[in-house]
C-alpha positions as CSV (number, residue, x, y, z in Angstrom):
1,M,-27.9,-3.5,47.0
2,S,-27.1,-0.3,48.9
3,I,-27.5,3.1,47.4
4,R,-23.7,3.5,47.5
5,S,-23.3,0.3,45.5
6,V,-25.8,1.5,42.9
7,F,-24.0,4.8,42.5
8,G,-20.7,2.9,42.3
9,C,-22.0,0.8,39.4
10,L,-23.5,3.8,37.6
11,F,-20.1,5.6,38.0
12,L,-18.2,2.6,36.5
13,L,-20.8,2.4,33.7
14,A,-20.3,6.0,32.9
15,I,-16.5,5.6,32.8
16,G,-16.9,2.6,30.5
17,T,-19.2,4.5,28.2
18,A,-16.9,7.5,28.1
19,N,-13.9,5.3,27.3
20,A,-15.8,3.5,24.5
21,A,-16.8,6.9,23.0
22,E,-13.2,8.3,23.1
23,K,-12.2,9.5,19.7
24,Y,-8.7,9.3,18.1
25,D,-7.1,11.6,15.5
26,L,-5.3,9.0,13.4
27,K,-1.7,10.0,12.7
28,T,0.3,7.1,11.4
29,S,3.6,8.9,10.5
30,T,6.0,11.5,11.9
31,P,8.0,14.3,10.3
32,D,11.4,13.2,9.1
33,E,14.4,14.3,11.1
34,V,18.1,13.8,10.4
35,G,19.4,10.8,12.2
36,Q,16.1,8.9,12.4
37,K,16.5,5.2,11.8
38,R,14.1,2.4,11.2
39,R,14.2,-1.2,10.0
40,I,11.8,-1.8,7.1
41,V,10.9,-5.3,6.0
42,K,8.7,-5.6,2.9
43,S,7.3,-8.5,0.9
44,E,5.1,-8.6,-2.2
45,S,3.9,-11.4,-4.4
46,M,1.7,-11.3,-7.5
47,R,-0.1,-13.9,-9.6
48,A,-1.8,-12.9,-12.8
49,T,-3.5,-14.9,-15.5
50,N,-4.8,-13.9,-19.0
51,V,-7.0,-16.3,-20.8
52,L,-8.5,-16.1,-24.4
53,L,-11.8,-17.9,-24.9
54,D,-13.6,-18.5,-28.2
55,E,-17.3,-18.0,-28.7
56,N,-17.9,-21.5,-27.3
57,E,-15.9,-20.7,-24.1
58,K,-13.1,-22.9,-25.3
59,E,-9.6,-21.8,-24.3
60,I,-7.5,-20.5,-27.2
61,E,-4.5,-19.6,-25.2
62,S,-3.4,-18.5,-21.8
63,D,-0.6,-16.6,-20.2
64,K,0.5,-16.6,-16.5
65,K,2.9,-14.3,-14.7
66,T,4.3,-14.3,-11.2
67,T,6.5,-11.8,-9.3
68,E,8.0,-11.8,-5.8
69,N,9.8,-9.0,-4.1
70,V,11.4,-9.2,-0.6
71,S,13.6,-6.6,1.1
72,D,15.0,-6.0,4.6
73,Y,17.0,-2.9,5.3
74,V,17.7,-0.2,7.9
75,E,16.9,3.3,6.6
76,T,18.6,6.4,8.0
77,V,17.6,10.0,7.3
78,L,20.6,11.9,6.2
79,A,19.0,15.2,5.1
80,E,15.5,16.7,5.1
81,R,13.7,19.7,3.8
82,N,10.5,20.9,5.4
83,K,10.5,17.8,7.5
84,K,10.5,15.5,4.4
85,M,13.4,13.3,3.8
86,T,15.6,14.3,0.8
87,K,18.6,12.1,1.4
88,S,18.8,8.7,3.1
89,S,20.9,5.5,3.4
90,R,19.6,2.0,3.1
91,K,21.7,-0.7,4.6
92,Y,20.4,-3.9,3.0
93,A,20.3,-7.2,4.9
94,K,18.4,-8.8,2.0
95,A,16.9,-7.9,-1.3
96,V,15.2,-10.3,-3.7
97,K,13.3,-9.7,-6.9
98,K,11.8,-12.6,-8.9
99,S,9.8,-12.7,-12.1
100,D,8.3,-16.1,-13.1
101,D,10.6,-17.8,-10.5
102,E,13.7,-16.3,-12.1
103,A,15.7,-14.2,-9.7
104,Q,17.1,-10.9,-10.9
105,E,20.7,-9.9,-9.9
106,L,20.1,-7.1,-7.5
107,E,23.4,-7.5,-5.6
108,L,22.3,-5.5,-2.7
109,D,22.7,-7.9,0.2
110,G,25.1,-6.5,2.8
111,K,25.5,-3.2,0.9
112,T,24.4,0.4,1.7
113,V,22.7,2.5,-0.9
114,I,22.6,6.3,-0.8
115,C,19.3,7.8,-2.0
116,D,19.7,11.5,-2.8
117,K,17.1,13.9,-4.3
118,Q,18.7,16.2,-6.7
119,N,16.7,18.7,-8.9
120,G,13.5,16.9,-8.1
121,M,14.8,13.5,-9.1
122,Y,16.3,10.7,-6.9
123,E,19.8,9.5,-7.6
124,F,21.1,6.2,-6.2
125,S,24.7,5.2,-5.5
126,L,26.6,2.7,-3.4
127,E,28.3,3.9,-0.2
128,G,32.0,3.6,-0.7
129,G,31.8,3.4,-4.5
130,G,30.9,0.8,-6.9
131,K,28.1,0.4,-9.5
132,L,24.5,-0.6,-8.9
133,S,23.1,-3.3,-11.1
134,N,20.4,-2.2,-13.6
135,A,17.9,-4.4,-11.7
136,A,18.7,-2.6,-8.5
137,I,18.2,0.8,-10.1
138,D,14.9,-0.3,-11.5
139,L,13.8,-1.5,-8.1
140,L,14.8,1.7,-6.3
141,Q,13.3,4.0,-9.0
142,D,10.0,2.1,-8.7
143,E,10.0,2.4,-4.9
144,F,10.8,6.1,-4.9
145,K,8.4,7.2,-7.7
146,N,5.7,8.2,-5.2
147,K,8.1,9.0,-2.3
148,D,7.4,12.7,-2.1
149,D,3.6,12.0,-2.0
150,E,3.6,9.1,0.5
151,D,2.3,11.2,3.4
152,E,-0.4,12.8,1.3
153,I,-1.5,9.5,-0.2
154,E,-1.6,7.9,3.2
155,K,-3.9,10.7,4.5
156,L,-6.4,9.9,1.6
157,F,-7.1,6.5,3.2
158,L,-7.6,7.9,6.7
159,P,-10.5,9.9,8.2
160,T,-10.4,13.7,8.2
161,N,-11.9,13.8,11.7
162,A,-11.2,12.0,14.9
163,V,-13.0,8.6,15.2
164,A,-14.0,6.2,17.9
165,V,-13.3,2.4,18.0
166,G,-15.9,0.8,15.6
167,E,-16.5,4.0,13.7
168,T,-16.3,4.0,9.9
169,W,-15.4,6.5,7.2
170,K,-15.1,6.9,3.4
171,C,-11.8,7.1,1.6
172,D,-11.0,9.7,-1.2
173,V,-10.9,7.1,-4.0
174,K,-10.8,9.7,-6.7
175,Q,-7.6,11.3,-5.4
176,I,-6.1,7.9,-4.5
177,A,-6.5,6.8,-8.1
178,K,-5.2,10.1,-9.4
179,R,-2.1,9.9,-7.2
180,L,-1.2,6.3,-7.6
181,L,-2.1,5.7,-11.3
182,K,-1.2,7.2,-14.6
183,D,-3.9,9.2,-16.4
184,A,-4.6,6.4,-18.8
185,E,-4.8,3.8,-16.0
186,S,-7.0,6.0,-13.8
187,D,-9.4,6.6,-16.8
188,S,-9.9,2.8,-17.0
189,L,-11.5,2.8,-13.5
190,D,-15.1,3.9,-12.7
191,V,-14.1,6.0,-9.7
192,A,-17.6,7.5,-9.5
193,K,-19.1,4.1,-8.7
194,A,-16.3,3.0,-6.4
195,T,-17.1,2.1,-2.8
196,S,-14.7,2.4,0.2
197,S,-14.8,1.9,3.9
198,G,-12.3,2.4,6.7
199,T,-12.9,1.2,10.3
200,L,-10.9,1.7,13.5
201,R,-11.2,-1.8,15.0
202,K,-9.0,-1.6,18.1
203,V,-6.8,0.8,20.1
204,Y,-4.2,-0.4,22.6
205,A,-1.0,0.8,24.3
206,K,2.4,-0.5,23.3
207,D,5.9,0.7,24.4
208,G,4.6,4.0,25.5
209,N,2.7,4.7,22.2
210,T,-0.9,4.4,21.2
211,F,-1.5,1.7,18.5
212,G,-4.6,1.1,16.4
213,V,-5.8,-1.7,14.2
214,I,-7.4,-0.2,11.1
215,D,-9.3,-2.0,8.3
216,I,-9.7,-0.4,4.9
217,T,-11.5,-1.8,1.9
218,L,-11.9,-0.3,-1.6
219,E,-13.9,-1.8,-4.5
220,I,-13.5,-0.1,-7.9
221,P,-15.4,-1.1,-11.1
222,V,-13.0,-1.5,-14.1
223,L,-14.1,0.1,-17.4
224,A,-11.2,-1.1,-19.6
225,I,-8.1,-3.2,-19.7
226,G,-4.9,-3.1,-21.8
227,E,-2.2,-0.6,-22.6
228,A,-2.7,3.1,-23.3
229,G,-3.9,3.4,-26.9
230,D,-4.9,-0.2,-27.1
231,M,-7.6,-0.4,-24.4
232,V,-10.4,-3.0,-24.4
233,K,-13.8,-2.2,-22.9
234,A,-14.4,-4.3,-19.8
235,D,-17.7,-6.2,-19.2
236,A,-20.1,-5.1,-16.5
237,G,-19.0,-6.7,-13.2
238,S,-15.3,-6.3,-13.8
239,K,-13.7,-4.9,-10.7
240,M,-10.7,-4.5,-8.5
241,T,-10.9,-5.0,-4.7
242,M,-8.2,-3.8,-2.3
243,K,-8.1,-4.7,1.4
244,F,-5.7,-3.3,3.9
245,V,-5.1,-4.0,7.6
246,L,-2.9,-1.6,9.5
247,D,-1.6,-2.4,13.0
248,V,0.3,0.8,13.6
249,C,1.2,3.6,15.9
250,I,-1.7,6.2,15.6
251,D,-0.6,9.0,18.0
252,G,1.9,10.6,15.6
253,K,4.9,9.9,17.8
254,A,6.4,7.2,15.6
255,T,6.2,5.7,12.2
256,I,6.1,2.0,13.3
257,G,3.9,-1.0,12.8
258,T,2.7,-3.4,10.2
259,M,0.6,-3.1,7.1
260,T,-0.8,-6.1,5.2
261,A,-2.7,-5.8,1.9
262,T,-4.5,-8.0,-0.6
263,I,-5.5,-6.8,-4.0
264,D,-7.8,-8.9,-6.3
265,A,-8.8,-8.0,-9.9
266,K,-11.3,-9.9,-12.0
267,I,-11.9,-8.5,-15.4
268,T,-13.5,-9.7,-18.7
269,G,-13.8,-8.1,-22.1
270,K,-14.4,-8.9,-25.7
271,I,-12.4,-8.3,-28.9
272,K,-12.7,-9.2,-32.5
273,L,-10.2,-11.8,-33.7
274,G,-10.6,-12.5,-37.3
275,D,-14.3,-13.4,-37.9
276,Q,-15.1,-14.3,-34.3
277,T,-15.6,-12.5,-31.0
278,V,-13.0,-13.5,-28.4
279,T,-13.4,-13.2,-24.6
280,I,-10.5,-12.0,-22.5
281,K,-10.4,-13.0,-18.9
282,T,-7.9,-11.4,-16.6
283,T,-7.4,-12.3,-12.9
284,A,-4.7,-11.0,-10.6
285,H,-4.0,-11.5,-6.9
286,I,-1.4,-9.5,-4.9
287,E,-0.3,-10.0,-1.3
288,A,1.9,-7.4,0.4
289,K,3.2,-6.8,3.9
290,E,5.4,-4.0,5.3
291,T,6.7,-3.6,8.8
292,H,8.5,-0.6,10.3
293,E,10.5,-1.1,13.5
294,P,12.5,1.5,15.5
295,V,16.3,1.2,15.5
296,K,18.4,2.8,18.3
């Protein structure tokens, strides 16, 4: 091999090493601007089971619940304040909400909903007049309850510094629980012993933007289950595991891409029922997917 060939190989190796070590400041969303449009497709399903067992591990009773939500709409920014959307329209192609296989009457297919923030609260109305169903209002209120904090919550999952492909980071689990859960619910989690990990798996170019594949896993021990004021202490080993995969634009130029998530909870606890100690076993499995596409 000639000296020129050797130096050529070393140069290519140096370039390859530099590219491998390139760091990326992950920015997965853009400021809102009037006129922005994007198609949003969302799906979410949940299966949960509660079982009561006697002292001999014999089933006393069980309860199962399933839910399914699907929506497909084009969202247009109609007004913003400080680069955050305060008024928008949602033109629905499809909206489905089921509970235990029973569909609720959303009556949103083919209709456009105006979502307007007034005095700190979101109000919803149908474009052109008409009345929204109670089920539709409940759905919209649930989707918009954390709307103002979405960008801040998203940042809690991402690294505070630029990262290279293959590099990992820790998520701010304490703040994530505080932002997403009510006080009573967040108190039922042992955030201090939670573990989290985020990893930038891949970076690639697509339609003039830089995309990245990001894996995020959170595992949080559960201290108690039940409603506020009627909590049951959870046994050791009870936990909730959340896994997210983001395949999204990471250069801050567009809010587009796909997020998939799975959440699993396995919790046991014991209560007194008459003269015997009863074991409660709760399991839940949630699958979700959300895709944002540009609309011209």
